Structure formats: C-alpha cells, structure tokens
PyMOL commands that place a pseudoatom at each C-alpha (Angstrom):
pseudoatom trace, name=CA, resn=MET, resi=1, chain=A, elem=C, hetatm=0, pos=[39.727, -10.919, -1.437]
pseudoatom trace, name=CA, resn=SER, resi=2, chain=A, elem=C, hetatm=0, pos=[37.839, -11.350, 1.813]
pseudoatom trace, name=CA, resn=LEU, resi=3, chain=A, elem=C, hetatm=0, pos=[34.492, -13.068, 2.133]
pseudoatom trace, name=CA, resn=ARG, resi=4, chain=A, elem=C, hetatm=0, pos=[33.594, -11.163, 5.288]
pseudoatom trace, name=CA, resn=PRO, resi=5, chain=A, elem=C, hetatm=0, pos=[31.811, -8.205, 3.575]
pseudoatom trace, name=CA, resn=THR, resi=6, chain=A, elem=C, hetatm=0, pos=[29.812, -10.622, 1.416]
pseudoatom trace, name=CA, resn=ILE, resi=7, chain=A, elem=C, hetatm=0, pos=[28.687, -12.659, 4.410]
pseudoatom trace, name=CA, resn=ARG, resi=8, chain=A, elem=C, hetatm=0, pos=[27.838, -9.463, 6.313]
pseudoatom trace, name=CA, resn=ASN, resi=9, chain=A, elem=C, hetatm=0, pos=[25.827, -8.175, 3.317]
pseudoatom trace, name=CA, resn=ASN, resi=10, chain=A, elem=C, hetatm=0, pos=[23.974, -11.482, 3.050]
pseudoatom trace, name=CA, resn=LYS, resi=11, chain=A, elem=C, hetatm=0, pos=[23.056, -11.372, 6.753]
pseudoatom trace, name=CA, resn=LEU, resi=12, chain=A, elem=C, hetatm=0, pos=[21.808, -7.805, 6.370]
pseudoatom trace, name=CA, resn=LEU, resi=13, chain=A, elem=C, hetatm=0, pos=[19.759, -8.751, 3.307]
pseudoatom trace, name=CA, resn=LEU, resi=14, chain=A, elem=C, hetatm=0, pos=[18.267, -11.753, 5.106]
pseudoatom trace, name=CA, resn=THR, resi=15, chain=A, elem=C, hetatm=0, pos=[17.370, -9.591, 8.132]
pseudoatom trace, name=CA, resn=CYS, resi=16, chain=A, elem=C, hetatm=0, pos=[15.661, -7.021, 5.896]
pseudoatom trace, name=CA, resn=LEU, resi=17, chain=A, elem=C, hetatm=0, pos=[13.711, -9.715, 4.050]
pseudoatom trace, name=CA, resn=LEU, resi=18, chain=A, elem=C, hetatm=0, pos=[12.537, -11.297, 7.305]
pseudoatom trace, name=CA, resn=ARG, resi=19, chain=A, elem=C, hetatm=0, pos=[11.370, -7.912, 8.611]
pseudoatom trace, name=CA, resn=LEU, resi=20, chain=A, elem=C, hetatm=0, pos=[9.532, -7.180, 5.367]
pseudoatom trace, name=CA, resn=THR, resi=21, chain=A, elem=C, hetatm=0, pos=[7.876, -10.600, 5.444]
pseudoatom trace, name=CA, resn=LYS, resi=22, chain=A, elem=C, hetatm=0, pos=[6.750, -9.992, 9.042]
pseudoatom trace, name=CA, resn=PHE, resi=23, chain=A, elem=C, hetatm=0, pos=[5.438, -6.534, 8.099]
pseudoatom trace, name=CA, resn=VAL, resi=24, chain=A, elem=C, hetatm=0, pos=[3.411, -7.974, 5.218]
pseudoatom trace, name=CA, resn=ALA, resi=25, chain=A, elem=C, hetatm=0, pos=[1.989, -10.682, 7.498]
pseudoatom trace, name=CA, resn=ILE, resi=26, chain=A, elem=C, hetatm=0, pos=[0.981, -8.138, 10.152]
pseudoatom trace, name=CA, resn=ARG, resi=27, chain=A, elem=C, hetatm=0, pos=[-0.633, -5.903, 7.538]
pseudoatom trace, name=CA, resn=LYS, resi=28, chain=A, elem=C, hetatm=0, pos=[-2.589, -8.854, 6.186]
pseudoatom trace, name=CA, resn=ASP, resi=29, chain=A, elem=C, hetatm=0, pos=[-3.705, -9.897, 9.688]
pseudoatom trace, name=CA, resn=LEU, resi=30, chain=A, elem=C, hetatm=0, pos=[-5.008, -6.374, 10.290]
pseudoatom trace, name=CA, resn=GLY, resi=31, chain=A, elem=C, hetatm=0, pos=[-6.987, -6.518, 7.048]
pseudoatom trace, name=CA, resn=LEU, resi=32, chain=A, elem=C, hetatm=0, pos=[-4.950, -3.760, 5.409]
pseudoatom trace, name=CA, resn=LEU, resi=33, chain=A, elem=C, hetatm=0, pos=[-5.099, -5.015, 1.855]
pseudoatom trace, name=CA, resn=ARG, resi=34, chain=A, elem=C, hetatm=0, pos=[-3.741, -3.077, -1.102]
pseudoatom trace, name=CA, resn=THR, resi=35, chain=A, elem=C, hetatm=0, pos=[-5.434, -2.245, -4.417]
pseudoatom trace, name=CA, resn=ARG, resi=36, chain=A, elem=C, hetatm=0, pos=[-5.029, -5.562, -6.235]
pseudoatom trace, name=CA, resn=GLN, resi=37, chain=A, elem=C, hetatm=0, pos=[-5.708, -7.558, -3.086]
pseudoatom trace, name=CA, resn=GLN, resi=38, chain=A, elem=C, hetatm=0, pos=[-9.013, -5.681, -2.707]
pseudoatom trace, name=CA, resn=GLY, resi=39, chain=A, elem=C, hetatm=0, pos=[-9.803, -6.364, -6.367]
pseudoatom trace, name=CA, resn=HIS, resi=40, chain=A, elem=C, hetatm=0, pos=[-10.133, -2.706, -7.388]
pseudoatom trace, name=CA, resn=SER, resi=41, chain=A, elem=C, hetatm=0, pos=[-9.952, -1.426, -10.925]
pseudoatom trace, name=CA, resn=PRO, resi=42, chain=A, elem=C, hetatm=0, pos=[-10.809, 1.996, -12.376]
pseudoatom trace, name=CA, resn=GLU, resi=43, chain=A, elem=C, hetatm=0, pos=[-14.326, 0.718, -13.050]
pseudoatom trace, name=CA, resn=THR, resi=44, chain=A, elem=C, hetatm=0, pos=[-14.914, -0.418, -9.474]
pseudoatom trace, name=CA, resn=ILE, resi=45, chain=A, elem=C, hetatm=0, pos=[-13.912, 2.877, -7.880]
pseudoatom trace, name=CA, resn=ARG, resi=46, chain=A, elem=C, hetatm=0, pos=[-15.417, 5.225, -10.493]
pseudoatom trace, name=CA, resn=GLU, resi=47, chain=A, elem=C, hetatm=0, pos=[-18.767, 5.808, -8.752]
pseudoatom trace, name=CA, resn=VAL, resi=48, chain=A, elem=C, hetatm=0, pos=[-17.097, 6.527, -5.416]
pseudoatom trace, name=CA, resn=MET, resi=49, chain=A, elem=C, hetatm=0, pos=[-14.580, 8.858, -7.088]
pseudoatom trace, name=CA, resn=VAL, resi=50, chain=A, elem=C, hetatm=0, pos=[-17.327, 10.859, -8.835]
pseudoatom trace, name=CA, resn=GLY, resi=51, chain=A, elem=C, hetatm=0, pos=[-19.128, 11.357, -5.521]
pseudoatom trace, name=CA, resn=MET, resi=52, chain=A, elem=C, hetatm=0, pos=[-15.940, 12.313, -3.718]
pseudoatom trace, name=CA, resn=ARG, resi=53, chain=A, elem=C, hetatm=0, pos=[-14.973, 14.759, -6.471]
pseudoatom trace, name=CA, resn=GLU, resi=54, chain=A, elem=C, hetatm=0, pos=[-18.315, 16.534, -5.923]
pseudoatom trace, name=CA, resn=MET, resi=55, chain=A, elem=C, hetatm=0, pos=[-17.629, 16.752, -2.182]
pseudoatom trace, name=CA, resn=TYR, resi=56, chain=A, elem=C, hetatm=0, pos=[-13.969, 17.724, -2.535]
pseudoatom trace, name=CA, resn=PRO, resi=57, chain=A, elem=C, hetatm=0, pos=[-13.561, 19.544, -5.881]
pseudoatom trace, name=CA, resn=ASP, resi=58, chain=A, elem=C, hetatm=0, pos=[-10.158, 21.039, -4.992]
pseudoatom trace, name=CA, resn=ALA, resi=59, chain=A, elem=C, hetatm=0, pos=[-8.562, 17.896, -3.566]
pseudoatom trace, name=CA, resn=GLY, resi=60, chain=A, elem=C, hetatm=0, pos=[-5.383, 16.692, -5.227]
pseudoatom trace, name=CA, resn=VAL, resi=61, chain=A, elem=C, hetatm=0, pos=[-4.424, 13.131, -6.070]
pseudoatom trace, name=CA, resn=ARG, resi=62, chain=A, elem=C, hetatm=0, pos=[-2.728, 12.333, -2.777]
pseudoatom trace, name=CA, resn=GLU, resi=63, chain=A, elem=C, hetatm=0, pos=[-5.549, 13.854, -0.755]
pseudoatom trace, name=CA, resn=MET, resi=64, chain=A, elem=C, hetatm=0, pos=[-8.147, 11.853, -2.706]
pseudoatom trace, name=CA, resn=ILE, resi=65, chain=A, elem=C, hetatm=0, pos=[-6.193, 8.652, -2.091]
pseudoatom trace, name=CA, resn=GLY, resi=66, chain=A, elem=C, hetatm=0, pos=[-6.194, 9.414, 1.648]
pseudoatom trace, name=CA, resn=LEU, resi=67, chain=A, elem=C, hetatm=0, pos=[-9.896, 10.248, 1.619]
pseudoatom trace, name=CA, resn=LEU, resi=68, chain=A, elem=C, hetatm=0, pos=[-10.738, 7.026, -0.205]
pseudoatom trace, name=CA, resn=PHE, resi=69, chain=A, elem=C, hetatm=0, pos=[-8.798, 5.069, 2.391]
pseudoatom trace, name=CA, resn=HIS, resi=70, chain=A, elem=C, hetatm=0, pos=[-10.238, 6.787, 5.469]
pseudoatom trace, name=CA, resn=GLU, resi=71, chain=A, elem=C, hetatm=0, pos=[-13.827, 7.330, 4.335]
pseudoatom trace, name=CA, resn=HIS, resi=72, chain=A, elem=C, hetatm=0, pos=[-14.448, 4.257, 2.175]
pseudoatom trace, name=CA, resn=ASP, resi=73, chain=A, elem=C, hetatm=0, pos=[-11.791, 1.729, 3.321]
pseudoatom trace, name=CA, resn=MET, resi=74, chain=A, elem=C, hetatm=0, pos=[-10.443, 1.574, -0.233]
pseudoatom trace, name=CA, resn=ALA, resi=75, chain=A, elem=C, hetatm=0, pos=[-6.694, 1.350, -0.735]
pseudoatom trace, name=CA, resn=VAL, resi=76, chain=A, elem=C, hetatm=0, pos=[-5.894, 2.615, -4.224]
pseudoatom trace, name=CA, resn=SER, resi=77, chain=A, elem=C, hetatm=0, pos=[-2.661, 3.483, -5.945]
pseudoatom trace, name=CA, resn=ARG, resi=78, chain=A, elem=C, hetatm=0, pos=[-1.907, 6.602, -7.853]
for i in range(1, 78): cmd.bond("trace and resi %d" % i, "trace and resi %d" % (i + 1))
show_as sticks, trace
zoom trace
C-alpha cells in the first residue's frame, strides 16, 4: 500500500481549504454578509417581502431572493 495518493489527497484538501478561507475573508472584507451574519429572520424581512410581492406578484423564489439582494442589500436563503 502506497502513501503517495493519501499525501496527494491531503495536499489537495489543504489547498481547497486555504482557497475557501481566502474567499470567505474577501467576501467579509467586501461586506457581503449572509443571512445569519446580517441577523435576518422571517420576522425581520416580512415587511420588505410584502412590499416586494406587491411590486412583483409573479416573481418566483429565486427571483425574489435576487431582488432582495440587489434592491435592499439583504442576503437571504431559500
């Protein structure tokens, strides 16, 4: 049994983790926070969602998520 594939896999895993860590740091520096980081809950986005539903009655879930992000700077999950 050779250790080479295991070492190669560990290096690949470490490289991926370092890239992910860097990506998260860059996103945080740019102020691109996600739902929990922004402190959102269904109660905090309800008023905005009601108003947006009036403006865009035919918008689907994914479109509403995009609209919330671009029009109200709110990152929400599905």
